[in-house]
C-alpha positions in Angstrom: -120.1 -104.2 -8.7 -117.9 -102.1 -6.5 -117.9 -102.4 -2.7 -119.2 -99.3 -1.0 -117.1 -99.5 2.2 -113.9 -101.1 3.5 -112.8 -102.3 6.8 -109.3 -101.0 7.3 -106.9 -101.2 10.4 -105.6 -97.9 11.3 -103.8 -97.1 14.5 -104.3 -100.6 15.7 -108.1 -100.3 15.2 -110.7 -101.5 12.7 -112.8 -98.9 11.1 -115.5 -99.0 8.3 -114.5 -96.1 5.8 -115.9 -95.4 2.2 -114.0 -97.3 -0.5 -112.8 -94.1 -2.1 -110.9 -93.2 1.1 -108.7 -96.4 1.0 -105.0 -95.6 0.5 -102.3 -97.8 -1.0 -100.6 -100.0 1.7 -103.6 -99.8 4.0 -104.4 -103.1 5.9 -108.0 -104.4 4.9 -109.9 -107.0 6.7 -112.4 -109.1 4.8 -114.9 -111.5 6.3 -116.9 -114.4 4.7 -119.5 -113.2 2.3 -118.2 -109.7 1.9 -116.9 -107.9 -1.2 -113.3 -107.3 -1.6 -113.0 -103.4 -1.8 -109.7 -102.9 -3.7 -106.9 -104.8 -5.2 -104.2 -106.1 -2.8 -102.0 -109.0 -1.6 -103.0 -111.4 1.1 -100.9 -111.1 4.3 -102.9 -113.2 6.7 -105.5 -115.9 6.5 -106.9 -117.9 3.6 -110.2 -118.2 1.6 -111.9 -119.1 -1.5 -113.0 -116.1 -3.7 -115.6 -115.8 -6.4 -113.9 -113.9 -9.2 -116.6 -114.6 -11.7 -117.5 -110.9 -12.2 -113.9 -110.1 -13.3 -112.7 -113.3 -15.0 -116.0 -115.1 -16.0 -114.5 -118.2 -13.9 -117.4 -119.8 -12.3 -115.4 -121.8 -9.6 -114.1 -120.0 -6.5 -110.3 -119.5 -6.4 -108.3 -120.5 -3.4 -106.4 -117.5 -1.9 -103.5 -117.8 0.7 -100.7 -115.6 2.0 -99.0 -113.9 -0.9 -101.8 -114.4 -3.4 -103.4 -111.4 -5.2 -107.0 -110.3 -4.7 -109.1 -108.2 -6.9 -111.6 -105.5 -5.9 -115.3 -106.3 -6.4 -114.8 -110.0 -6.1 -116.7 -111.7 -3.4 -115.0 -113.6 -0.5 -116.8 -116.8 0.1 -115.6 -119.0 3.1 -112.7 -117.7 5.2 -111.6 -114.4 6.6 -108.2 -112.7 5.7 -106.3 -109.5 5.7 -104.7 -107.9 2.7 -102.5 -104.9 2.0 -104.0 -102.6 -0.6 -101.8 -102.3 -3.7 -104.2 -100.6 -6.1 -106.9 -98.1 -5.3 -109.4 -95.7 -7.0 -108.8 -95.5 -11.0 -105.8 -97.9 -10.7 -107.9 -101.1 -9.7 -108.5 -103.9 -12.1 -112.2 -103.2 -12.1 -111.6 -99.4 -12.9 -109.2 -100.4 -15.7 -112.0 -102.8 -17.2 -114.6 -100.1 -17.0 -112.5 -97.5 -18.6 -111.5 -100.1 -21.6 -115.2 -101.1 -21.9 -116.4 -97.4 -22.1 -113.6 -96.6 -24.8 -114.6 -99.5 -26.8 -118.2 -99.0 -26.7 -117.7 -95.4 -27.9 -115.7 -96.5 -30.9 -116.9 -97.3 -34.2 -116.7 -100.5 -36.3 -115.7 -100.1 -40.0 -119.2 -101.0 -41.1 -120.6 -98.0 -39.2 -118.4 -95.7 -41.2 -120.1 -97.0 -44.3 -123.6 -96.5 -42.8 -122.5 -92.9 -41.7 -121.5 -92.2 -45.6 -124.8 -93.6 -46.7 -126.7 -91.6 -44.3 -124.9 -88.5 -45.5 -126.5 -89.0 -48.9 -129.8 -90.6 -47.7 -130.9 -87.7 -45.7 -130.7 -85.1 -48.5 -132.0 -87.5 -51.0 -135.2 -88.1 -48.8 -135.7 -84.4 -48.6 -135.5 -84.0 -52.3 -138.1 -87.0 -52.7 -140.4 -85.2 -50.2 -140.3 -82.0 -52.3 -140.8 -84.1 -55.5 -143.8 -85.7 -53.9 -145.3 -82.4 -52.8 -144.9 -80.9 -56.3 -146.4 -84.1 -58.0 -149.4 -84.3 -55.7 -150.0 -80.5 -55.9 -150.0 -80.5 -59.7 -151.6 -83.9 -60.4 -153.2 -85.1 -57.1 -157.0 -84.9 -56.2 -158.6 -81.8 -54.3 -157.9 -80.4 -52.1 -154.4 -80.6 -53.7 -152.5 -78.6 -51.1 -153.6 -81.0 -48.2 -152.7 -84.1 -50.1 -149.3 -82.7 -51.3 -148.6 -81.7 -47.6 -149.6 -85.0 -46.2 -147.3 -86.9 -48.6 -144.4 -84.6 -48.0 -144.6 -84.8 -44.2 -145.2 -88.7 -44.1 -142.2 -89.1 -46.3 -140.0 -87.2 -44.1 -141.3 -89.0 -40.9 -141.1 -92.6 -42.2 -137.7 -92.1 -43.8 -136.1 -90.8 -40.6 -133.0 -92.9 -40.3 -133.1 -93.5 -36.6 -133.0 -97.3 -36.9 -130.2 -97.1 -39.5 -128.1 -94.9 -37.1 -128.8 -97.2 -34.0 -128.3 -100.6 -35.8 -124.6 -100.8 -35.3 -123.9 -98.9 -31.9 -126.6 -100.9 -30.1 -125.2 -104.3 -31.2 -121.6 -103.1 -30.6 -122.5 -101.8 -26.9 -124.1 -105.1 -26.2 -121.5 -107.3 -27.8 -118.5 -105.5 -26.0 -120.4 -105.7 -22.6 -120.9 -109.3 -23.2 -117.3 -109.8 -23.8 -116.5 -108.1 -20.5 -118.9 -110.4 -18.6 -117.1 -113.4 -20.1 -113.6 -112.1 -19.1 -112.7 -110.8 -22.5 -111.8 -107.1 -22.8 -112.3 -105.8 -26.5 -110.5 -102.7 -27.1 -112.4 -101.2 -30.1 -115.0 -101.7 -32.7 -112.4 -102.4 -35.2 -111.0 -105.3 -33.2 -114.6 -106.8 -32.8 -115.3 -106.7 -36.6 -111.9 -108.0 -37.6 -112.1 -110.9 -35.2 -115.0 -112.2 -37.2 -113.0 -112.6 -40.4 -110.1 -114.5 -38.9 -108.9 -117.9 -40.5 -105.7 -118.5 -38.8 -104.5 -118.3 -35.2 -100.9 -118.2 -34.0 -100.3 -119.4 -30.5 -97.2 -118.7 -28.6 -96.3 -121.8 -26.6 -94.8 -120.8 -23.2 -97.4 -119.3 -21.0 -100.2 -119.5 -23.7 -100.5 -123.3 -24.6 -98.3 -124.3 -21.5 -98.4 -123.0 -17.9 -94.9 -121.1 -18.4 -93.6 -122.9 -15.4 -91.6 -126.2 -15.1 -93.2 -129.1 -13.3 -91.9 -132.5 -12.3 -93.7 -134.9 -14.5 -91.9 -138.2 -14.2 -89.8 -140.4 -11.8 -88.2 -143.3 -13.4 -86.3 -146.0 -11.6 -83.3 -147.9 -12.7 -83.8 -151.6 -13.5 -81.3 -152.7 -10.8 -82.2 -152.6 -7.2 -80.2 -150.2 -5.1 -80.3 -149.4 -1.4 -80.4 -146.1 0.7 -78.8 -146.1 4.2 -81.3 -145.3 6.8 -81.6 -145.3 10.5 -81.8 -148.9 11.4 -82.1 -151.4 8.5 -81.3 -150.4 4.8 -84.5 -151.3 2.9 -84.0 -152.6 -0.7 -85.4 -150.2 -3.2 -87.2 -151.6 -6.2 -90.2 -150.6 -8.2 -92.5 -150.0 -5.5 -93.9 -146.5 -4.4 -91.4 -146.1 -1.6 -88.6 -146.4 -4.0 -89.8 -143.5 -6.0 -90.4 -141.4 -2.9 -86.8 -142.1 -1.6 -85.3 -141.2 -5.0 -87.4 -138.0 -5.2 -86.6 -137.0 -1.6 -82.9 -137.4 -2.1 -82.9 -135.5 -5.3 -85.1 -132.7 -3.8 -82.6 -132.5 -0.8 -79.8 -131.9 -3.4 -81.7 -129.6 -5.6 -83.0 -127.3 -2.8 -79.3 -125.7 -2.8 -79.5 -125.0 -6.4 -81.0 -121.8 -8.0 -81.8 -123.5 -11.4 -85.5 -123.3 -12.4 -85.6 -127.1 -13.1 -84.3 -127.7 -9.6 -87.0 -125.7 -8.2 -89.6 -127.8 -10.0 -88.0 -131.0 -8.4 -88.2 -129.5 -4.9 -91.8 -128.3 -5.4 -92.6 -131.8 -6.9 -91.4 -133.4 -3.6 -93.1 -131.0 -1.2 -96.3 -131.5 -3.2 -96.1 -135.2 -2.4 -95.5 -134.5 1.3 -91.9 -135.6 1.3 -89.4 -134.1 3.8 -86.1 -133.0 2.3 -82.7 -133.5 4.2 -79.9 -131.0 4.6 -76.8 -131.5 2.4 -73.4 -132.0 3.8 -71.6 -131.0 0.7 -72.7 -129.5 -2.5 -71.0 -128.6 -5.9 -72.4 -127.2 -9.0 -70.8 -128.5 -12.2 -71.4 -126.1 -14.9 -72.9 -127.5 -18.2 -73.3 -131.0 -16.4 -75.4 -130.9 -13.2 -74.8 -131.0 -9.4 -72.9 -133.4 -6.9 -73.8 -133.3 -3.3 -73.5 -135.4 0.0 -76.9 -136.3 1.7 -77.2 -138.7 4.4 -73.9 -140.2 4.0 -74.3 -140.8 0.5 -72.9 -139.2 -2.8 -75.7 -138.0 -5.0 -75.2 -136.9 -8.7 -78.0 -135.2 -10.7 -77.4 -134.2 -14.3 -77.1 -134.8 -17.9 -75.5 -137.6 -20.0 -72.2 -135.6 -19.9 -72.1 -135.8 -16.0 -72.7 -139.6 -16.1 -70.1 -140.3 -18.8 -67.5 -138.1 -16.9 -68.2 -140.1 -13.8 -68.1 -143.4 -15.6 -71.6 -144.5 -14.5 -73.3 -147.2 -16.6 -76.9 -146.2 -17.4 -78.2 -149.3 -18.9 -81.9 -149.0 -20.1 -82.0 -145.5 -18.6 -80.5 -143.9 -21.7 -83.2 -145.2 -24.0 -85.9 -144.1 -21.6 -84.4 -140.7 -21.4 -84.7 -140.3 -25.2 -88.3 -141.4 -25.0 -88.9 -138.6 -22.3 -87.1 -136.2 -24.4 -89.3 -137.1 -27.5 -92.3 -136.2 -25.4 -90.9 -132.5 -24.8 -89.7 -133.3 -21.3 -86.2 -132.6 -19.9 -84.7 -135.6 -18.4 -82.0 -135.5 -15.5 -80.2 -138.7 -14.5 -79.7 -139.3 -10.7 -76.8 -141.6 -9.5 -76.3 -142.8 -6.0 -72.7 -143.8 -4.9 -71.6 -144.3 -8.4 -74.7 -146.4 -9.6 -77.5 -145.2 -11.8 -80.5 -144.8 -9.7 -83.2 -143.3 -12.0 -84.4 -140.3 -14.1 -86.4 -137.2 -13.0 -88.2 -135.6 -15.8 -89.3 -132.0 -15.8 -91.5 -130.0 -18.3 -93.4 -126.9 -18.9 -96.8 -128.6 -18.7 -99.8 -127.9 -21.0 -102.8 -126.0 -19.5 -105.7 -128.1 -18.7 -108.1 -126.7 -21.3 -105.4 -126.1 -24.2 -106.3 -129.2 -26.2 -110.0 -128.6 -25.9 -109.7 -124.9 -27.0 -107.5 -125.8 -30.0 -110.0 -128.4 -31.1 -112.7 -125.8 -30.9 -110.6 -123.5 -32.9 -110.3 -126.1 -35.7 -114.0 -126.8 -35.5 -114.6 -123.1 -36.3 -112.6 -123.4 -39.4 -109.5 -121.7 -38.2 -105.9 -122.8 -39.0 -104.0 -123.3 -35.6 -100.2 -122.6 -35.7 -97.9 -122.9 -32.7 -94.8 -120.5 -32.5 -91.9 -121.0 -30.0 -88.2 -120.3 -29.4 -87.8 -123.9 -28.1 -86.1 -126.6 -30.1 -88.1 -128.5 -32.8 -88.3 -131.7 -31.0 -89.8 -130.2 -27.8 -92.0 -128.0 -29.8 -93.4 -131.0 -31.9 -94.0 -133.0 -28.8 -96.2 -130.2 -27.2 -98.0 -129.8 -30.6 -98.8 -133.4 -30.5 -100.3 -133.4 -27.2 -102.7 -130.4 -28.0 -103.4 -131.3 -31.7 -101.6 -128.6 -33.5 -100.5 -129.6 -36.9 -98.3 -126.6 -38.0 -95.3 -125.7 -35.7 -92.7 -122.7 -36.1 -89.9 -123.8 -33.9 -86.7 -122.1 -32.9 -88.1 -118.6 -33.7 -86.2 -115.7 -32.1 -88.3 -113.1 -30.3 -87.4 -110.5 -32.9 -88.6 -112.8 -35.7 -92.2 -113.7 -34.5 -93.7 -110.6 -36.1 -91.9 -111.6 -39.5 -93.6 -115.1 -39.2 -96.9 -113.4 -38.6 -96.4 -111.3 -41.7 -95.5 -114.3 -43.7 -98.9 -115.9 -42.9 -100.6 -112.6 -43.8 -98.9 -112.8 -47.2 -100.4 -116.2 -47.8 -103.8 -114.2 -47.8 -104.8 -115.1 -44.2 -106.4 -113.0 -41.6 -104.2 -113.7 -38.6 -104.7 -113.6 -34.8 -101.6 -113.7 -32.6 -102.1 -115.0 -29.0 -99.2 -114.3 -26.6 -98.3 -113.2 -23.0 -94.8 -112.1 -22.9 -92.7 -108.9 -23.8 -91.2 -110.8 -26.7 -94.7 -111.4 -28.2 -95.6 -107.6 -28.3 -94.2 -106.9 -31.8 -96.1 -110.0 -33.3 -99.2 -108.9 -31.3 -99.1 -105.5 -32.9 -98.4 -107.0 -36.4 -101.3 -109.5 -36.4 -104.8 -108.4 -37.8 -105.9 -109.1 -34.2 -103.6 -109.5 -31.1 -104.9 -111.3 -28.1 -103.1 -110.9 -24.8 -103.2 -113.5 -22.1 -104.2 -111.3 -19.1 -101.8 -113.2 -16.7 -98.9 -111.8 -19.1 -96.9 -108.8 -19.0 -98.4 -105.3 -19.4 -96.4 -104.6 -22.6 -98.1 -107.6 -24.3 -101.5 -106.5 -23.0 -100.9 -102.9 -24.2 -99.9 -104.2 -27.6 -103.1 -106.3 -28.0 -106.5 -105.6 -29.4 -108.2 -108.1 -27.1 -107.3 -109.1 -23.5 -108.2 -112.4 -22.0 -108.5 -111.9 -18.3 -108.5 -115.5 -17.3 -105.4 -116.5 -19.1 -107.2 -119.5 -20.7 -107.1 -120.4 -24.4 -111.0 -120.9 -24.4 -111.1 -117.2 -24.2 -109.9 -117.0 -27.8 -112.8 -119.3 -28.8 -115.2 -117.3 -26.8 -113.8 -113.9 -28.2 -114.2 -115.0 -31.9 -117.7 -116.4 -31.0 -118.7 -113.1 -29.5 -117.3 -111.2 -32.5 -119.3 -113.5 -34.9 -122.4 -113.2 -32.9 -122.3 -109.4 -32.6 -121.5 -108.9 -36.3 -124.4 -111.3 -37.3 -126.7 -109.1 -35.0 -125.3 -105.8 -36.7 -126.0 -107.4 -40.3 -129.5 -108.3 -39.2 -130.2 -104.8 -37.8 -128.8 -103.0 -40.9 -130.7 -105.2 -43.4 -133.8 -104.7 -41.4 -133.5 -101.0 -41.3 -132.5 -100.6 -45.0 -135.5 -102.9 -46.0 -137.9 -100.8 -43.9 -136.8 -97.5 -45.4 -136.8 -99.0 -48.9 -140.4 -100.3 -48.5 -141.7 -97.4 -46.5 -140.6 -94.3 -48.6 -142.5 -95.4 -51.9 -145.7 -96.2 -49.8 -145.4 -92.6 -48.0 -145.0 -91.2 -51.4 -148.4 -92.7 -52.4 -147.5 -95.2 -55.0 -150.5 -97.4 -53.7 -153.1 -94.5 -54.1 -153.6 -95.0 -57.8 -154.3 -98.8 -57.5 -156.0 -99.2 -54.1 -156.9 -95.6 -53.0 -154.5 -96.1 -49.9 -152.5 -93.1 -48.7 -150.5 -93.4 -45.5 -151.3 -91.2 -42.5 -148.4 -89.2 -40.9 -149.7 -90.8 -37.6 -149.2 -94.3 -38.9 -145.8 -93.3 -40.4 -144.7 -91.9 -37.1 -145.8 -95.2 -35.5 -143.9 -97.3 -38.1 -140.8 -95.2 -37.6 -140.8 -95.7 -33.9 -141.5 -99.5 -34.3 -138.4 -99.9 -36.5 -136.2 -98.4 -33.8 -137.8 -100.6 -31.2 -137.2 -103.7 -33.4 -133.4 -102.7 -33.8 -133.1 -102.3 -30.0 -134.9 -105.6 -29.1 -132.7 -107.4 -31.7 -129.5 -106.1 -30.2 -130.6 -107.0 -26.7 -131.0 -110.6 -27.8 -127.3 -110.7 -27.6 -127.5 -110.5 -23.8 -129.1 -114.1 -23.9 -126.2 -115.4 -25.9 -123.8 -118.0 -24.1 -120.4 -119.3 -25.3 
């Protein structure tokens, strides 16, 4: 998957060099259709990049100045320059390769049982071969020595536990590789087997179910008409699109001077709608209340109910609308113009596009889904209603998240925890399986058993499906190998000879033994055709 060469700018000239020679802070040029050689940040140009080999996401991702690009992904449309930030063994691809290799070299708990069985099985077969030799030598037909040797050798050949030893590692290697192809990094065989037995999933709200970034969601106008002074005539503002645009434009003009995250959401909301914000003449932040500013010769107030009451502004029906927005998990902010209520702007941490679908899929798989958050109960329940979560643990302090995981475990449940932040790390470690959102912090990823590179909750569903499919494949292989040995050893010992005159040839025993190994490998490779 890795690019072989990179086009870098050194001493003002472009040069193609082996990818191993790229250094951190090198400027790299990528043209349409080329592979991105190393990880970095775009500094010039824009494009769409196919990241499917890393994240499993089939649609190309738009990249512009400031965005991160990942080595081994494919540039589709435009040309751009980026500054290398990670090279060699530090790139995302190198980390994925290392994690997958470590995981494929690990053992699932069931393999340890197989190893113990094999430890007794091998000497038991040798004893049976000796017993078979003695019985055929003493009681078999002439030439007794020839028959006794054939039985002993055939028993040793057919009982060779190759298929038994290969049954688990073959499926494990295929399953973990399958996970990597779908943007899921499984750290160990233990994690793969444990994920199969899960019956409860705890989802952190912020950054996991939601995007983790406030966005403007609603602009509500006051019932009464109000006017904005403009160059020329002063248009009446009612319930038409221009009224909403004017209200949002004025609010964004004020909020661009504020450092509050909710203010940034309003400014970005206005910019996304193509509105041009104005400069403020005066600006005052009122702690615990909101802001007051002069814009275009008007006094604009943006804030909470306390600010409106302090200024003696009659809100009318806006107060009831504000409660409705708050019940939906949004943060409403009143806007007043020249002492009159103008409307409400609502901001919320919006739900990821596929969260509801993923949670429905988890329920269909028989999993109990629980949402955990430090937010207030009303906001938490509003988000839970949107995505279909029935059980909510709200107002949970970061240090108490692990305790809540433990409480579910004490109910007899096998619990998975899904999170993305530093405060989720103890809970991820406490859970039977910790799943970290790949867009989250390094601490959370280190504390987890499974990393979802895409940052989508559908990755949780896919990870559990892969676990179940892989373990089902393991059980099929083990049962097949045990049944084969159980049936083959008595035949090799000659139990059919007294009744049918049939004695198995060592040649046929070798063929049968080889066939059992081929069967196990073929069954494991069926996993490669599996799709989520």
